[in-house]
C-alpha positions in Angstrom: -0.2 -0.2 0.0 2.8 2.6 0.9 4.7 1.6 -2.1 1.5 2.8 -4.4 0.7 5.7 -2.9 4.5 7.2 -3.1 5.0 6.0 -6.6 1.3 7.6 -7.2 2.8 10.8 -5.5 5.8 10.6 -7.6 3.7 10.5 -10.4 1.9 13.8 -9.3 5.2 15.6 -9.0 6.5 14.5 -11.9 3.4 15.4 -14.3 3.9 19.0 -12.6 7.3 19.8 -13.0 7.3 18.0 -16.8 4.7 20.7 -17.7 6.1 23.5 -16.1 10.2 22.8 -16.8 10.9 18.9 -17.5 12.8 16.3 -15.5 9.8 14.7 -13.8 11.7 11.4 -15.0 14.1 12.2 -12.1 11.2 11.9 -9.6 9.6 8.5 -10.8 12.6 6.6 -12.2 14.7 6.8 -8.9 11.6 6.0 -6.9 10.9 3.1 -8.9 14.1 1.7 -8.6 14.2 2.3 -4.9 11.4 -0.1 -4.6 13.4 -2.9 -6.3 12.2 -2.6 -10.0 14.7 -3.8 -12.8 15.8 -0.6 -14.7 14.6 -1.5 -18.1 11.2 -1.9 -16.7 11.4 1.0 -14.3 12.2 3.0 -17.5 9.9 1.4 -20.2 6.7 1.4 -17.5 7.8 5.2 -16.4 7.6 6.4 -20.2 4.5 4.9 -20.8 3.0 6.3 -17.4 4.3 9.9 -17.6 2.0 10.1 -21.3 -1.0 10.7 -19.4 0.4 13.8 -17.5 1.6 15.3 -21.1 -1.8 14.8 -22.5 -3.2 16.8 -19.5 -0.3 19.7 -19.7 -1.0 19.8 -23.5 -4.7 20.6 -23.1 -3.6 22.9 -20.3 -1.6 24.9 -22.6 -3.4 24.4 -25.4 -4.2 28.2 -26.4 -0.2 28.6 -26.6 0.1 25.5 -28.7 -2.6 26.4 -31.1 -0.9 29.8 -31.9 2.0 27.9 -33.1 -0.1 25.2 -35.0 2.3 25.6 -38.2 5.2 25.3 -36.5 4.4 22.1 -34.5 3.1 20.5 -37.9 6.7 21.0 -39.1 8.3 19.7 -36.3 6.4 17.0 -35.2 7.7 14.3 -38.0 11.0 15.2 -36.3 9.9 14.4 -32.7 8.1 11.2 -34.2 11.6 9.9 -36.0 13.5 10.8 -32.9 11.3 9.2 -30.5 11.4 5.7 -32.4 15.1 6.0 -32.9 15.6 6.5 -29.0 13.2 4.0 -28.2 15.3 1.2 -29.9 18.5 2.6 -29.1 17.2 1.8 -25.1 16.4 -1.8 -26.0 19.9 -2.8 -28.2 22.6 -0.4 -26.5 24.2 -1.4 -22.8 23.0 0.3 -19.7 24.7 3.4 -19.3 25.3 4.3 -23.2 24.6 7.7 -22.4 25.8 8.6 -18.8 28.6 10.4 -20.4 26.2 12.4 -22.6 23.3 13.3 -20.6 25.1 15.5 -18.2 26.7 17.3 -21.1 23.3 18.4 -22.8 21.6 19.1 -19.7 23.8 22.0 -19.0 23.9 22.7 -22.6 20.0 23.2 -22.3 20.5 25.2 -19.3 23.2 27.8 -21.1 20.6 28.1 -23.9 17.8 28.7 -21.4 20.3 31.9 -19.8 21.2 33.5 -23.0 17.9 32.3 -24.9 16.7 36.2 -24.4 19.9 37.9 -25.9 19.7 35.6 -28.9 16.1 36.1 -29.2 16.5 39.9 -29.3 19.2 39.8 -31.9 17.3 37.1 -34.1 14.2 39.6 -33.7 16.3 42.4 -35.4 17.7 40.2 -38.0 14.1 38.9 -38.6 12.8 42.6 -38.9 16.1 43.4 -41.2 15.7 40.7 -43.5 12.0 40.2 -44.0 12.0 36.4 -42.9 13.4 33.9 -40.6 17.2 33.7 -40.2 18.5 30.7 -43.1 20.1 28.5 -40.3 16.9 28.0 -38.3 15.0 26.2 -41.2 17.4 23.4 -40.8 18.7 23.6 -37.3 15.7 23.3 -35.7 14.1 20.3 -37.1 17.4 18.6 -36.9 18.0 19.7 -33.1 14.4 18.5 -32.1 14.7 15.1 -34.1 18.3 15.0 -31.6 16.3 15.5 -28.8 13.5 13.4 -29.8 16.3 10.4 -29.9 17.3 11.4 -26.2 13.7 11.7 -25.0 13.0 8.2 -26.4 15.9 6.9 -24.9 15.5 8.5 -21.2 14.3 11.8 -21.3 15.3 13.5 -17.9 15.4 17.3 -18.9 14.1 16.8 -22.0 11.8 19.8 -21.7 15.0 22.0 -20.6 16.9 20.9 -23.7 13.7 21.9 -25.8 12.8 25.0 -23.9 16.5 26.1 -24.7 16.6 24.6 -28.2 13.6 26.4 -29.0 14.3 29.6 -26.9 17.6 30.3 -29.2 15.9 29.8 -32.4 12.7 30.9 -32.3 11.5 34.9 -30.9 8.1 33.6 -29.7 7.6 34.3 -26.1 8.4 31.9 -22.8 5.1 30.5 -22.4 4.5 30.0 -26.2 7.6 28.2 -25.9 6.2 26.6 -22.9 3.0 25.2 -24.8 5.1 24.2 -28.0 8.0 22.3 -25.7 5.0 20.4 -24.0 3.5 19.4 -27.0 6.6 17.8 -29.0 7.9 16.0 -25.8 4.7 14.4 -25.1 4.9 13.2 -28.9 8.0 12.1 -28.5 6.8 9.9 -25.5 3.8 8.8 -26.3 5.3 7.3 -29.9 8.3 5.9 -27.6 5.4 4.2 -25.2 3.9 2.6 -28.7 7.2 1.4 -29.6 7.8 -0.2 -26.2 4.7 -1.8 -26.4 5.0 -3.2 -29.6 8.8 -4.4 -29.0 9.1 -4.6 -25.6 5.4 -6.0 -24.1 7.2 -8.3 -21.4 9.3 -5.6 -20.1 6.1 -3.6 -18.9 4.5 -3.9 -15.4 1.2 -2.0 -16.1 0.5 -1.5 -12.2 3.5 0.6 -12.4 2.1 2.5 -15.8 -1.4 2.8 -13.9 0.1 4.6 -11.1 2.1 6.8 -12.9 -0.1 7.6 -15.3 -3.1 8.5 -12.9 -0.1 10.3 -10.9 0.9 12.6 -13.6 -2.4 13.2 -14.9 -3.4 15.0 -12.1 0.1 16.4 -11.9 -0.4 17.8 -15.8 -3.2 19.5 -14.9 -1.5 21.3 -11.9 1.6 22.1 -13.5 -0.4 24.1 -16.9 -2.6 25.8 -14.2 0.8 27.1 -12.2 2.9 27.7 -15.2 0.5 29.6 -17.1 0.5 31.9 -14.2 4.3 32.3 -14.0 5.9 35.5 -15.0 8.6 34.8 -17.7 11.1 35.9 -15.3 9.8 33.6 -12.7 9.3 30.7 -15.1 12.8 31.0 -16.4 14.1 31.0 -13.1 12.3 27.7 -12.1 13.3 25.7 -15.1 17.1 27.1 -14.3 16.6 25.7 -10.5 15.3 22.4 -11.4 17.4 22.0 -14.3 20.7 22.5 -12.3 18.8 20.0 -9.5 18.5 17.6 -12.4 22.5 17.9 -13.4 23.4 17.5 -9.8 21.8 14.8 -9.1 23.0 13.1 -12.7 26.6 13.8 -11.9 27.1 13.2 -8.1 24.4 10.9 -7.0 23.5 8.3 -9.9 
């Protein structure tokens, strides 16, 4: 009974911070390991469960996401392909294959969150001068989303931080709109990875875990959207940096 309550609560917290920032996996995955679940079962079951929180978060941020439908339609295929690639890599690569690169990616994402406003202002000026989007963003953005889709399908911790960092550097939209786009792309990655796992790794799924984390994250996603949409951009950016830094410290020093 205690185990079920703790896992459900971890799902609520993970769903909440996933919508606001990302890094929810760093709550639920260690919780499952603490209760003795095998790593592959924990990772796969956790991924499937967190999809529910992503869906409630997308619904909460639907206004921001709908403002950028054309952008999402352009980037969604990159997320889908990246998620399939990452999910398959999880099943064939040895454990810990990404251990060295994960901290570097998170640190890079945090740096992009910090410099994003400066880059956005410069990009906006250049956009005004040229009358069109700068050429590098036309191919660099889908390529970056594909790469982060691979990461998200493989493990996904702090995927949201990385997406906000990438989108913030290459786009000129506001932070709340970035969060809306991020939530859609991250949920696509998690959902496609979940479908891939159900096709090729059915025996590794623990549906009790999926139900507990799914129920918790569904509630958490709703809470995250309610909280995140009310935060001023400066506060939201500070929250992203704080949670992203904690995730980085945990991975580097405590895993």
